[in-house]
Biopython code that builds the backbone (N, CA, C, O; Angstrom):
import numpy as np
from Bio.PDB.StructureBuilder import StructureBuilder

atoms = [
    (1, "MET", "N", (0.816, -1.179, 0.000)),
    (1, "MET", "CA", (0.000, 0.000, 0.000)),
    (1, "MET", "C", (0.870, 1.259, 0.000)),
    (1, "MET", "O", (0.548, 2.222, -0.695)),
    (2, "TRP", "N", (1.945, 1.271, 0.750)),
    (2, "TRP", "CA", (2.775, 2.471, 0.854)),
    (2, "TRP", "C", (3.671, 2.662, -0.354)),
    (2, "TRP", "O", (3.932, 3.796, -0.756)),
    (3, "ALA", "N", (4.148, 1.568, -0.943)),
    (3, "ALA", "CA", (5.060, 1.679, -2.088)),
    (3, "ALA", "C", (4.389, 2.337, -3.297)),
    (3, "ALA", "O", (4.978, 3.245, -3.884)),
    (4, "PRO", "N", (3.173, 1.914, -3.695)),
    (4, "PRO", "CA", (2.540, 2.612, -4.828)),
    (4, "PRO", "C", (2.216, 4.074, -4.520)),
    (4, "PRO", "O", (2.315, 4.932, -5.398)),
    (5, "ALA", "N", (1.831, 4.357, -3.279)),
    (5, "ALA", "CA", (1.537, 5.748, -2.912)),
    (5, "ALA", "C", (2.799, 6.604, -2.987)),
    (5, "ALA", "O", (2.756, 7.733, -3.478)),
    (6, "LEU", "N", (3.915, 6.075, -2.507)),
    (6, "LEU", "CA", (5.180, 6.808, -2.580)),
    (6, "LEU", "C", (5.626, 6.990, -4.026)),
    (6, "LEU", "O", (6.181, 8.028, -4.385)),
    (7, "ARG", "N", (5.379, 5.971, -4.858)),
    (7, "ARG", "CA", (5.731, 6.069, -6.273)),
    (7, "ARG", "C", (4.891, 7.157, -6.961)),
    (7, "ARG", "O", (5.422, 7.922, -7.767)),
    (8, "ARG", "N", (3.604, 7.234, -6.659)),
    (8, "ARG", "CA", (2.760, 8.279, -7.245)),
    (8, "ARG", "C", (3.171, 9.661, -6.751)),
    (8, "ARG", "O", (3.187, 10.617, -7.526)),
    (9, "LEU", "N", (3.500, 9.774, -5.473)),
    (9, "LEU", "CA", (3.929, 11.057, -4.932)),
    (9, "LEU", "C", (5.252, 11.500, -5.543)),
    (9, "LEU", "O", (5.446, 12.682, -5.824)),
    (10, "THR", "N", (6.154, 10.561, -5.746)),
    (10, "THR", "CA", (7.431, 10.868, -6.388)),
    (10, "THR", "C", (7.216, 11.305, -7.837)),
    (10, "THR", "O", (7.855, 12.246, -8.307)),
    (11, "GLY", "N", (6.323, 10.627, -8.533)),
    (11, "GLY", "CA", (6.012, 11.025, -9.908)),
    (11, "GLY", "C", (5.403, 12.415, -9.971)),
    (11, "GLY", "O", (5.719, 13.195, -10.870)),
    (12, "LEU", "N", (4.530, 12.727, -9.017)),
    (12, "LEU", "CA", (3.937, 14.057, -8.957)),
    (12, "LEU", "C", (5.000, 15.111, -8.674)),
    (12, "LEU", "O", (4.979, 16.191, -9.265)),
    (13, "PHE", "N", (5.926, 14.803, -7.773)),
    (13, "PHE", "CA", (7.011, 15.731, -7.467)),
    (13, "PHE", "C", (7.906, 15.955, -8.684)),
    (13, "PHE", "O", (8.283, 17.090, -8.975)),
    (14, "VAL", "N", (8.250, 14.882, -9.395)),
    (14, "VAL", "CA", (9.105, 15.003, -10.585)),
    (14, "VAL", "C", (8.401, 15.821, -11.662)),
    (14, "VAL", "O", (9.020, 16.669, -12.305)),
    (15, "LEU", "N", (7.106, 15.567, -11.858)),
    (15, "LEU", "CA", (6.353, 16.319, -12.859)),
    (15, "LEU", "C", (6.274, 17.799, -12.493)),
    (15, "LEU", "O", (6.481, 18.656, -13.352)),
    (16, "ALA", "N", (5.979, 18.110, -11.240)),
    (16, "ALA", "CA", (5.894, 19.512, -10.814)),
    (16, "ALA", "C", (7.259, 20.191, -10.922)),
    (16, "ALA", "O", (7.343, 21.353, -11.320)),
    (17, "THR", "N", (8.310, 19.486, -10.576)),
    (17, "THR", "CA", (9.658, 20.047, -10.665)),
    (17, "THR", "C", (10.037, 20.320, -12.125)),
    (17, "THR", "O", (10.583, 21.378, -12.440)),
    (18, "ALA", "N", (9.748, 19.367, -13.008)),
    (18, "ALA", "CA", (10.101, 19.538, -14.414)),
    (18, "ALA", "C", (9.312, 20.682, -15.051)),
    (18, "ALA", "O", (9.878, 21.498, -15.779)),
    (19, "LEU", "N", (8.005, 20.744, -14.778)),
    (19, "LEU", "CA", (7.202, 21.823, -15.348)),
    (19, "LEU", "C", (7.625, 23.186, -14.814)),
    (19, "LEU", "O", (7.666, 24.163, -15.561)),
    (20, "THR", "N", (7.938, 23.252, -13.532)),
    (20, "THR", "CA", (8.395, 24.511, -12.950)),
    (20, "THR", "C", (9.739, 24.925, -13.537)),
    (20, "THR", "O", (9.949, 26.095, -13.857)),
    (21, "LEU", "N", (10.630, 23.980, -13.676)),
    (21, "LEU", "CA", (11.956, 24.268, -14.233)),
    (21, "LEU", "C", (11.846, 24.780, -15.667)),
    (21, "LEU", "O", (12.465, 25.785, -16.016)),
    (22, "ILE", "N", (11.071, 24.101, -16.488)),
    (22, "ILE", "CA", (10.921, 24.514, -17.889)),
    (22, "ILE", "C", (10.243, 25.872, -17.975)),
    (22, "ILE", "O", (10.692, 26.750, -18.712)),
    (23, "GLY", "N", (9.155, 26.047, -17.218)),
    (23, "GLY", "CA", (8.443, 27.325, -17.247)),
    (23, "GLY", "C", (9.290, 28.481, -16.763)),
    (23, "GLY", "O", (9.262, 29.566, -17.343)),
    (24, "ALA", "N", (10.049, 28.249, -15.696)),
    (24, "ALA", "CA", (10.903, 29.308, -15.156)),
    (24, "ALA", "C", (12.025, 29.672, -16.135)),
    (24, "ALA", "O", (12.358, 30.845, -16.305)),
    (25, "LEU", "N", (12.594, 28.664, -16.765)),
    (25, "LEU", "CA", (13.649, 28.947, -17.748)),
    (25, "LEU", "C", (13.108, 29.718, -18.943)),
    (25, "LEU", "O", (13.726, 30.684, -19.391)),
    (26, "LEU", "N", (11.961, 29.298, -19.460)),
    (26, "LEU", "CA", (11.385, 30.008, -20.608)),
    (26, "LEU", "C", (11.018, 31.439, -20.247)),
    (26, "LEU", "O", (11.287, 32.361, -21.016)),
    (27, "PHE", "N", (10.414, 31.630, -19.098)),
    (27, "PHE", "CA", (10.023, 32.966, -18.677)),
    (27, "PHE", "C", (11.249, 33.826, -18.380)),
    (27, "PHE", "O", (11.277, 35.012, -18.710)),
    (28, "GLY", "N", (12.274, 33.217, -17.747)),
    (28, "GLY", "CA", (13.494, 33.961, -17.443)),
    (28, "GLY", "C", (14.253, 34.372, -18.690)),
    (28, "GLY", "O", (14.768, 35.488, -18.762)),
    (29, "VAL", "N", (14.327, 33.482, -19.675)),
    (29, "VAL", "CA", (15.009, 33.807, -20.927)),
    (29, "VAL", "C", (14.247, 34.903, -21.672)),
    (29, "VAL", "O", (14.853, 35.801, -22.258)),
    (30, "ALA", "N", (12.908, 34.823, -21.644)),
    (30, "ALA", "CA", (12.103, 35.837, -22.333)),
    (30, "ALA", "C", (12.310, 37.225, -21.720)),
    (30, "ALA", "O", (12.255, 38.232, -22.425)),
    (31, "LEU", "N", (12.546, 37.274, -20.411)),
    (31, "LEU", "CA", (12.766, 38.561, -19.751)),
    (31, "LEU", "C", (14.238, 38.952, -19.678)),
    (31, "LEU", "O", (14.562, 40.057, -19.242)),
    (32, "GLY", "N", (15.130, 38.065, -20.098)),
    (32, "GLY", "CA", (16.552, 38.363, -20.086)),
    (32, "GLY", "C", (17.182, 38.259, -18.712)),
    (32, "GLY", "O", (18.195, 38.908, -18.449)),
    (33, "ALA", "N", (16.605, 37.456, -17.829)),
    (33, "ALA", "CA", (17.126, 37.309, -16.467)),
    (33, "ALA", "C", (18.165, 36.189, -16.414)),
    (33, "ALA", "O", (18.273, 35.379, -17.335)),
    (34, "ASP", "N", (18.907, 36.161, -15.344)),
    (34, "ASP", "CA", (19.862, 35.093, -15.091)),
    (34, "ASP", "C", (19.112, 33.778, -14.906)),
    (34, "ASP", "O", (18.087, 33.738, -14.225)),
    (35, "ALA", "N", (19.616, 32.705, -15.507)),
    (35, "ALA", "CA", (18.912, 31.422, -15.481)),
    (35, "ALA", "C", (18.778, 30.878, -14.064)),
    (35, "ALA", "O", (17.710, 30.390, -13.696)),
    (36, "ALA", "N", (19.834, 30.951, -13.263)),
    (36, "ALA", "CA", (19.779, 30.417, -11.900)),
    (36, "ALA", "C", (18.780, 31.186, -11.048)),
    (36, "ALA", "O", (18.057, 30.595, -10.246)),
    (37, "ARG", "N", (18.742, 32.489, -11.220)),
    (37, "ARG", "CA", (17.785, 33.299, -10.452)),
    (37, "ARG", "C", (16.353, 33.029, -10.909)),
    (37, "ARG", "O", (15.441, 32.978, -10.084)),
    (38, "ALA", "N", (16.149, 32.858, -12.210)),
    (38, "ALA", "CA", (14.813, 32.561, -12.723)),
    (38, "ALA", "C", (14.320, 31.212, -12.213)),
    (38, "ALA", "O", (13.140, 31.061, -11.896)),
    (39, "ILE", "N", (15.215, 30.238, -12.133)),
    (39, "ILE", "CA", (14.838, 28.915, -11.634)),
    (39, "ILE", "C", (14.454, 28.983, -10.169)),
    (39, "ILE", "O", (13.427, 28.432, -9.774)),
    (40, "SER", "N", (15.258, 29.648, -9.361)),
    (40, "SER", "CA", (14.943, 29.724, -7.932)),
    (40, "SER", "C", (13.650, 30.485, -7.690)),
    (40, "SER", "O", (12.848, 30.085, -6.846)),
    (41, "LEU", "N", (13.436, 31.579, -8.418)),
    (41, "LEU", "CA", (12.181, 32.322, -8.276)),
    (41, "LEU", "C", (10.983, 31.510, -8.751)),
    (41, "LEU", "O", (9.902, 31.597, -8.169)),
    (42, "GLY", "N", (11.168, 30.726, -9.799)),
    (42, "GLY", "CA", (10.089, 29.861, -10.272)),
    (42, "GLY", "C", (9.677, 28.841, -9.228)),
    (42, "GLY", "O", (8.488, 28.595, -9.024)),
    (43, "PHE", "N", (10.666, 28.243, -8.565)),
    (43, "PHE", "CA", (10.345, 27.279, -7.502)),
    (43, "PHE", "C", (9.708, 27.967, -6.301)),
    (43, "PHE", "O", (8.789, 27.418, -5.692)),
    (44, "TYR", "N", (10.178, 29.148, -5.956)),
    (44, "TYR", "CA", (9.568, 29.900, -4.846)),
    (44, "TYR", "C", (8.103, 30.213, -5.144)),
    (44, "TYR", "O", (7.227, 29.989, -4.309)),
    (45, "LEU", "N", (7.851, 30.733, -6.339)),
    (45, "LEU", "CA", (6.487, 31.133, -6.696)),
    (45, "LEU", "C", (5.548, 29.940, -6.801)),
    (45, "LEU", "O", (4.421, 29.996, -6.308)),
    (46, "THR", "N", (5.996, 28.863, -7.433)),
    (46, "THR", "CA", (5.154, 27.682, -7.564)),
    (46, "THR", "C", (4.883, 27.044, -6.209)),
    (46, "THR", "O", (3.753, 26.650, -5.920)),
    (47, "GLY", "N", (5.915, 26.941, -5.381)),
    (47, "GLY", "CA", (5.724, 26.377, -4.042)),
    (47, "GLY", "C", (4.798, 27.218, -3.193)),
    (47, "GLY", "O", (3.959, 26.683, -2.470)),
    (48, "SER", "N", (4.940, 28.530, -3.273)),
    (48, "SER", "CA", (4.061, 29.422, -2.509)),
    (48, "SER", "C", (2.621, 29.313, -2.989)),
    (48, "SER", "O", (1.692, 29.303, -2.181)),
    (49, "PHE", "N", (2.435, 29.231, -4.305)),
    (49, "PHE", "CA", (1.086, 29.075, -4.833)),
    (49, "PHE", "C", (0.448, 27.779, -4.343)),
    (49, "PHE", "O", (-0.724, 27.763, -3.970)),
    (50, "LEU", "N", (1.224, 26.689, -4.345)),
    (50, "LEU", "CA", (0.671, 25.409, -3.882)),
    (50, "LEU", "C", (0.365, 25.432, -2.391)),
    (50, "LEU", "O", (-0.608, 24.819, -1.953)),
    (51, "LEU", "N", (1.180, 26.130, -1.605)),
    (51, "LEU", "CA", (0.872, 26.261, -0.177)),
    (51, "LEU", "C", (-0.434, 27.009, 0.046)),
    (51, "LEU", "O", (-1.260, 26.589, 0.857)),
    (52, "VAL", "N", (-0.625, 28.100, -0.658)),
    (52, "VAL", "CA", (-1.868, 28.879, -0.518)),
    (52, "VAL", "C", (-3.059, 28.063, -1.030)),
    (52, "VAL", "O", (-4.124, 28.068, -0.412)),
    (53, "ALA", "N", (-2.885, 27.364, -2.155)),
    (53, "ALA", "CA", (-3.967, 26.531, -2.681)),
    (53, "ALA", "C", (-4.322, 25.417, -1.694)),
    (53, "ALA", "O", (-5.498, 25.106, -1.506)),
    (54, "GLY", "N", (-3.318, 24.822, -1.070)),
    (54, "GLY", "CA", (-3.581, 23.791, -0.066)),
    (54, "GLY", "C", (-4.329, 24.332, 1.126)),
    (54, "GLY", "O", (-5.180, 23.644, 1.688)),
    (55, "PHE", "N", (-4.027, 25.559, 1.524)),
    (55, "PHE", "CA", (-4.743, 26.184, 2.635)),
    (55, "PHE", "C", (-6.216, 26.369, 2.288)),
    (55, "PHE", "O", (-7.091, 26.035, 3.086)),
    (56, "PHE", "N", (-6.490, 26.898, 1.102)),
    (56, "PHE", "CA", (-7.874, 27.154, 0.728)),
    (56, "PHE", "C", (-8.653, 25.877, 0.450)),
    (56, "PHE", "O", (-9.844, 25.810, 0.752)),
    (57, "VAL", "N", (-8.016, 24.871, -0.112)),
    (57, "VAL", "CA", (-8.705, 23.595, -0.334)),
    (57, "VAL", "C", (-9.031, 22.940, 1.006)),
    (57, "VAL", "O", (-10.108, 22.366, 1.172)),
    (58, "GLY", "N", (-8.118, 23.023, 1.944)),
    (58, "GLY", "CA", (-8.344, 22.406, 3.247)),
    (58, "GLY", "C", (-9.366, 23.133, 4.088)),
    (58, "GLY", "O", (-9.964, 22.530, 4.980)),
    (59, "ASN", "N", (-9.588, 24.414, 3.830)),
    (59, "ASN", "CA", (-10.550, 25.190, 4.613)),
    (59, "ASN", "C", (-11.904, 25.321, 3.938)),
    (59, "ASN", "O", (-12.711, 26.168, 4.322)),
    (60, "ARG", "N", (-12.155, 24.510, 2.960)),
    (60, "ARG", "CA", (-13.466, 24.543, 2.315)),
    (60, "ARG", "C", (-14.499, 24.033, 3.304)),
    (60, "ARG", "O", (-14.274, 23.036, 3.990)),
    (61, "GLY", "N", (-15.599, 24.698, 3.373)),
    (61, "GLY", "CA", (-16.637, 24.359, 4.338)),
    (61, "GLY", "C", (-17.337, 23.044, 4.039)),
    (61, "GLY", "O", (-17.127, 22.453, 2.980)),
    (62, "PRO", "N", (-18.169, 22.584, 4.968)),
    (62, "PRO", "CA", (-18.836, 21.291, 4.795)),
    (62, "PRO", "C", (-20.112, 21.366, 3.960)),
    (62, "PRO", "O", (-20.783, 20.349, 3.786)),
    (63, "VAL", "N", (-20.463, 22.534, 3.442)),
    (63, "VAL", "CA", (-21.704, 22.693, 2.687)),
    (63, "VAL", "C", (-21.378, 22.746, 1.198)),
    (63, "VAL", "O", (-20.439, 23.422, 0.777)),
    (64, "ARG", "N", (-22.175, 22.014, 0.404)),
    (64, "ARG", "CA", (-21.991, 21.968, -1.044)),
    (64, "ARG", "C", (-23.300, 22.349, -1.725)),
    (64, "ARG", "O", (-24.373, 22.253, -1.130)),
    (65, "PHE", "N", (-23.198, 22.785, -2.985)),
    (65, "PHE", "CA", (-24.391, 23.030, -3.775)),
    (65, "PHE", "C", (-25.028, 21.699, -4.151)),
    (65, "PHE", "O", (-24.336, 20.723, -4.441)),
    (66, "ARG", "N", (-26.336, 21.675, -4.143)),
    (66, "ARG", "CA", (-27.053, 20.497, -4.622)),
    (66, "ARG", "C", (-27.411, 20.788, -6.071)),
    (66, "ARG", "O", (-28.272, 21.622, -6.353)),
    (67, "ARG", "N", (-26.756, 20.107, -6.971)),
    (67, "ARG", "CA", (-26.965, 20.347, -8.400)),
    (67, "ARG", "C", (-27.718, 19.161, -8.972)),
    (67, "ARG", "O", (-27.120, 18.150, -9.341)),
    (68, "GLU", "N", (-29.006, 19.289, -9.041)),
    (68, "GLU", "CA", (-29.831, 18.200, -9.550)),
    (68, "GLU", "C", (-30.099, 18.324, -11.042)),
    (68, "GLU", "O", (-30.490, 17.348, -11.684)),
    (69, "SER", "N", (-29.896, 19.499, -11.595)),
    (69, "SER", "CA", (-30.151, 19.692, -13.016)),
    (69, "SER", "C", (-28.864, 20.109, -13.705)),
    (69, "SER", "O", (-27.828, 20.294, -13.066)),
    (70, "THR", "N", (-28.949, 20.252, -15.004)),
    (70, "THR", "CA", (-27.776, 20.677, -15.773)),
    (70, "THR", "C", (-27.783, 22.179, -15.995)),
    (70, "THR", "O", (-27.011, 22.686, -16.807)),
    (71, "ALA", "N", (-28.650, 22.901, -15.281)),
    (71, "ALA", "CA", (-28.712, 24.352, -15.404)),
    (71, "ALA", "C", (-27.418, 24.959, -14.874)),
    (71, "ALA", "O", (-26.757, 24.369, -14.019)),
    (72, "PRO", "N", (-27.054, 26.140, -15.379)),
    (72, "PRO", "CA", (-25.854, 26.801, -14.862)),
    (72, "PRO", "C", (-25.957, 27.052, -13.358)),
    (72, "PRO", "O", (-27.046, 27.041, -12.785)),
    (73, "LEU", "N", (-24.833, 27.271, -12.752)),
    (73, "LEU", "CA", (-24.760, 27.402, -11.296)),
    (73, "LEU", "C", (-25.663, 28.521, -10.775)),
    (73, "LEU", "O", (-26.332, 28.341, -9.757)),
    (74, "PHE", "N", (-25.695, 29.649, -11.440)),
    (74, "PHE", "CA", (-26.453, 30.779, -10.924)),
    (74, "PHE", "C", (-27.942, 30.698, -11.245)),
    (74, "PHE", "O", (-28.740, 31.412, -10.637)),
    (75, "TRP", "N", (-28.330, 29.845, -12.186)),
    (75, "TRP", "CA", (-29.738, 29.742, -12.549)),
    (75, "TRP", "C", (-30.393, 28.503, -11.960)),
    (75, "TRP", "O", (-31.619, 28.392, -11.982)),
    (76, "GLY", "N", (-29.621, 27.585, -11.442)),
    (76, "GLY", "CA", (-30.183, 26.357, -10.885)),
    (76, "GLY", "C", (-30.751, 26.586, -9.500)),
    (76, "GLY", "O", (-30.863, 27.717, -9.029)),
    (77, "SER", "N", (-31.102, 25.496, -8.869)),
    (77, "SER", "CA", (-31.669, 25.622, -7.526)),
    (77, "SER", "C", (-30.569, 26.017, -6.551)),
    (77, "SER", "O", (-29.402, 25.675, -6.745)),
    (78, "ARG", "N", (-30.945, 26.732, -5.515)),
    (78, "ARG", "CA", (-29.993, 27.239, -4.539)),
    (78, "ARG", "C", (-29.950, 26.381, -3.279)),
    (78, "ARG", "O", (-29.434, 26.822, -2.252)),
    (79, "PHE", "N", (-30.471, 25.190, -3.342)),
    (79, "PHE", "CA", (-30.481, 24.346, -2.160)),
    (79, "PHE", "C", (-29.089, 23.821, -1.879)),
    (79, "PHE", "O", (-28.299, 23.574, -2.790)),
    (80, "MET", "N", (-28.816, 23.660, -0.626)),
    (80, "MET", "CA", (-27.495, 23.219, -0.194)),
    (80, "MET", "C", (-27.603, 21.830, 0.417)),
    (80, "MET", "O", (-28.683, 21.385, 0.804)),
    (81, "ARG", "N", (-26.471, 21.163, 0.494)),
    (81, "ARG", "CA", (-26.404, 19.860, 1.149)),
    (81, "ARG", "C", (-25.106, 19.773, 1.921)),
    (81, "ARG", "O", (-24.169, 20.529, 1.663)),
    (82, "TRP", "N", (-25.049, 18.858, 2.860)),
    (82, "TRP", "CA", (-23.822, 18.629, 3.612)),
    (82, "TRP", "C", (-22.918, 17.709, 2.812)),
    (82, "TRP", "O", (-23.391, 16.777, 2.162)),
    (83, "ALA", "N", (-21.631, 17.965, 2.857)),
    (83, "ALA", "CA", (-20.665, 17.118, 2.161)),
    (83, "ALA", "C", (-20.605, 15.759, 2.845)),
    (83, "ALA", "O", (-20.731, 15.646, 4.064)),
    (84, "SER", "N", (-20.410, 14.746, 2.035)),
    (84, "SER", "CA", (-20.298, 13.400, 2.589)),
    (84, "SER", "C", (-18.934, 13.245, 3.260)),
    (84, "SER", "O", (-18.016, 14.020, 2.990)),
    (85, "PRO", "N", (-18.804, 12.254, 4.126)),
    (85, "PRO", "CA", (-17.488, 12.032, 4.753)),
    (85, "PRO", "C", (-16.386, 11.753, 3.730)),
    (85, "PRO", "O", (-15.230, 12.113, 3.951)),
    (86, "VAL", "N", (-16.734, 11.123, 2.627)),
    (86, "VAL", "CA", (-15.735, 10.847, 1.588)),
    (86, "VAL", "C", (-15.262, 12.155, 0.953)),
    (86, "VAL", "O", (-14.069, 12.318, 0.696)),
    (87, "GLU", "N", (-16.184, 13.090, 0.698)),
    (87, "GLU", "CA", (-15.800, 14.382, 0.129)),
    (87, "GLU", "C", (-14.930, 15.179, 1.080)),
    (87, "GLU", "O", (-13.973, 15.824, 0.652)),
    (88, "ARG", "N", (-15.246, 15.143, 2.353)),
    (88, "ARG", "CA", (-14.425, 15.865, 3.334)),
    (88, "ARG", "C", (-13.038, 15.248, 3.444)),
    (88, "ARG", "O", (-12.047, 15.966, 3.575)),
    (89, "GLU", "N", (-12.963, 13.920, 3.392)),
    (89, "GLU", "CA", (-11.656, 13.254, 3.461)),
    (89, "GLU", "C", (-10.823, 13.564, 2.217)),
    (89, "GLU", "O", (-9.611, 13.758, 2.316)),
    (90, "GLU", "N", (-11.460, 13.613, 1.054)),
    (90, "GLU", "CA", (-10.739, 13.971, -0.174)),
    (90, "GLU", "C", (-10.191, 15.388, -0.102)),
    (90, "GLU", "O", (-9.079, 15.642, -0.565)),
    (91, "ASN", "N", (-10.953, 16.316, 0.471)),
    (91, "ASN", "CA", (-10.475, 17.695, 0.618)),
    (91, "ASN", "C", (-9.248, 17.759, 1.506)),
    (91, "ASN", "O", (-8.284, 18.456, 1.187)),
    (92, "ILE", "N", (-9.273, 17.044, 2.610)),
    (92, "ILE", "CA", (-8.122, 17.050, 3.524)),
    (92, "ILE", "C", (-6.908, 16.411, 2.857)),
    (92, "ILE", "O", (-5.793, 16.918, 2.978)),
    (93, "ASN", "N", (-7.122, 15.298, 2.151)),
    (93, "ASN", "CA", (-5.997, 14.634, 1.480)),
    (93, "ASN", "C", (-5.401, 15.503, 0.373)),
    (93, "ASN", "O", (-4.181, 15.588, 0.233)),
    (94, "LEU", "N", (-6.266, 16.146, -0.410)),
    (94, "LEU", "CA", (-5.772, 17.030, -1.466)),
    (94, "LEU", "C", (-5.016, 18.216, -0.882)),
    (94, "LEU", "O", (-3.997, 18.641, -1.427)),
    (95, "SER", "N", (-5.516, 18.745, 0.221)),
    (95, "SER", "CA", (-4.835, 19.847, 0.891)),
    (95, "SER", "C", (-3.453, 19.417, 1.374)),
    (95, "SER", "O", (-2.485, 20.163, 1.229)),
    (96, "ALA", "N", (-3.358, 18.228, 1.942)),
    (96, "ALA", "CA", (-2.062, 17.732, 2.420)),
    (96, "ALA", "C", (-1.073, 17.557, 1.276)),
    (96, "ALA", "O", (0.111, 17.858, 1.428)),
    (97, "ILE", "N", (-1.547, 17.074, 0.134)),
    (97, "ILE", "CA", (-0.659, 16.897, -1.016)),
    (97, "ILE", "C", (-0.169, 18.252, -1.514)),
    (97, "ILE", "O", (1.019, 18.413, -1.795)),
    (98, "PHE", "N", (-1.071, 19.233, -1.625)),
    (98, "PHE", "CA", (-0.667, 20.564, -2.073)),
    (98, "PHE", "C", (0.350, 21.194, -1.130)),
    (98, "PHE", "O", (1.347, 21.763, -1.576)),
    (99, "VAL", "N", (0.101, 21.093, 0.165)),
    (99, "VAL", "CA", (1.009, 21.708, 1.144)),
    (99, "VAL", "C", (2.371, 21.010, 1.111)),
    (99, "VAL", "O", (3.405, 21.678, 1.117)),
    (100, "LEU", "N", (2.381, 19.695, 1.076)),
    (100, "LEU", "CA", (3.650, 18.968, 1.034)),
    (100, "LEU", "C", (4.432, 19.292, -0.232)),
    (100, "LEU", "O", (5.632, 19.560, -0.175)),
    (101, "LEU", "N", (3.750, 19.268, -1.371)),
    (101, "LEU", "CA", (4.429, 19.567, -2.633)),
    (101, "LEU", "C", (4.925, 21.006, -2.669)),
    (101, "LEU", "O", (6.024, 21.267, -3.158)),
    (102, "GLY", "N", (4.132, 21.939, -2.159)),
    (102, "GLY", "CA", (4.564, 23.336, -2.113)),
    (102, "GLY", "C", (5.774, 23.534, -1.225)),
    (102, "GLY", "O", (6.703, 24.258, -1.584)),
    (103, "PHE", "N", (5.769, 22.888, -0.055)),
    (103, "PHE", "CA", (6.902, 23.011, 0.860)),
    (103, "PHE", "C", (8.170, 22.429, 0.242)),
    (103, "PHE", "O", (9.243, 23.019, 0.363)),
    (104, "VAL", "N", (8.058, 21.286, -0.415)),
    (104, "VAL", "CA", (9.232, 20.664, -1.043)),
    (104, "VAL", "C", (9.737, 21.526, -2.196)),
    (104, "VAL", "O", (10.948, 21.655, -2.381)),
    (105, "LEU", "N", (8.831, 22.120, -2.975)),
    (105, "LEU", "CA", (9.287, 22.979, -4.074)),
    (105, "LEU", "C", (9.981, 24.239, -3.556)),
    (105, "LEU", "O", (10.927, 24.723, -4.178)),
    (106, "ILE", "N", (9.526, 24.766, -2.441)),
    (106, "ILE", "CA", (10.231, 25.909, -1.842)),
    (106, "ILE", "C", (11.622, 25.489, -1.384)),
    (106, "ILE", "O", (12.580, 26.246, -1.540)),
    (107, "LEU", "N", (11.742, 24.293, -0.823)),
    (107, "LEU", "CA", (13.070, 23.797, -0.422)),
    (107, "LEU", "C", (13.975, 23.612, -1.637)),
    (107, "LEU", "O", (15.171, 23.892, -1.563)),
    (108, "VAL", "N", (13.423, 23.148, -2.744)),
    (108, "VAL", "CA", (14.216, 23.019, -3.976)),
    (108, "VAL", "C", (14.650, 24.407, -4.447)),
    (108, "VAL", "O", (15.773, 24.581, -4.920)),
    (109, "GLY", "N", (13.764, 25.392, -4.319)),
    (109, "GLY", "CA", (14.125, 26.763, -4.674)),
    (109, "GLY", "C", (15.237, 27.305, -3.809)),
    (109, "GLY", "O", (16.112, 28.019, -4.299)),
    (110, "VAL", "N", (15.217, 26.976, -2.523)),
    (110, "VAL", "CA", (16.295, 27.403, -1.625)),
    (110, "VAL", "C", (17.610, 26.745, -2.039)),
    (110, "VAL", "O", (18.658, 27.391, -2.047)),
    (111, "ALA", "N", (17.549, 25.462, -2.382)),
    (111, "ALA", "CA", (18.761, 24.761, -2.808)),
    (111, "ALA", "C", (19.273, 25.285, -4.150)),
    (111, "ALA", "O", (20.480, 25.283, -4.391)),
    (112, "ALA", "N", (18.365, 25.737, -5.029)),
    (112, "ALA", "CA", (18.774, 26.231, -6.343)),
    (112, "ALA", "C", (19.239, 27.678, -6.303)),
    (112, "ALA", "O", (19.871, 28.145, -7.251)),
    (113, "ASP", "N", (18.944, 28.392, -5.234)),
    (113, "ASP", "CA", (19.313, 29.804, -5.137)),
    (113, "ASP", "C", (20.817, 29.913, -4.910)),
    (113, "ASP", "O", (21.331, 29.441, -3.896)),
    (114, "ASN", "N", (21.517, 30.529, -5.846)),
    (114, "ASN", "CA", (22.980, 30.595, -5.751)),
    (114, "ASN", "C", (23.467, 31.836, -5.006)),
    (114, "ASN", "O", (24.674, 32.067, -4.934)),
    (115, "ARG", "N", (22.568, 32.630, -4.456)),
    (115, "ARG", "CA", (22.990, 33.818, -3.707)),
    (115, "ARG", "C", (23.489, 33.457, -2.306)),
    (115, "ARG", "O", (24.246, 34.213, -1.697)),
    (116, "TYR", "N", (23.064, 32.306, -1.807)),
    (116, "TYR", "CA", (23.423, 31.899, -0.451)),
    (116, "TYR", "C", (24.032, 30.506, -0.472)),
    (116, "TYR", "O", (23.635, 29.653, -1.266)),
    (117, "ASN", "N", (25.006, 30.286, 0.414)),
    (117, "ASN", "CA", (25.602, 28.956, 0.564)),
    (117, "ASN", "C", (24.836, 28.196, 1.640)),
    (117, "ASN", "O", (24.553, 28.739, 2.708)),
    (118, "LEU", "N", (24.506, 26.947, 1.358)),
    (118, "LEU", "CA", (23.767, 26.152, 2.336)),
    (118, "LEU", "C", (24.668, 25.572, 3.412)),
    (118, "LEU", "O", (24.212, 25.288, 4.519)),
    (119, "LEU", "N", (25.933, 25.395, 3.097)),
    (119, "LEU", "CA", (26.846, 24.790, 4.085)),
    (119, "LEU", "C", (27.867, 25.788, 4.566)),
    (119, "LEU", "O", (28.713, 25.455, 5.396)),
]
sb = StructureBuilder()
sb.init_structure("model")
sb.init_model(0)
sb.init_chain("A")
sb.init_seg("    ")
for serial, (resi, resn, name, xyz) in enumerate(atoms, 1):
    if name == "N":
        sb.init_residue(resn, " ", resi, " ")
    sb.init_atom(name, np.array(xyz, "f"), 0.0, 1.0, " ", f" {name:<3s}", serial, name[0])
structure = sb.get_structure()
């Protein structure tokens, strides 16, 4: 049970790291910035965004819209329902993944920042 979960988490980390690295390099080159600084700022910004997203996902309330029809959100019925225990557990798990991934990406940004020596 733990090995496949760790493998998926590692794959998610590698994917987020690769996308952040490529995006930061492309954006840094387009602006004419130093590559190392663009990479570290990219990891800082992406990690910070994931931390904030994890906070908001985890603080979502227990009330959900009851959508019984295919009408748009603002034109449909306004009745509310309580979230099921499975939905609440998914919110907490998703929040934990976002926070963990954001924290690790910030640490990668600290390691990639060449302005400071870690040792």
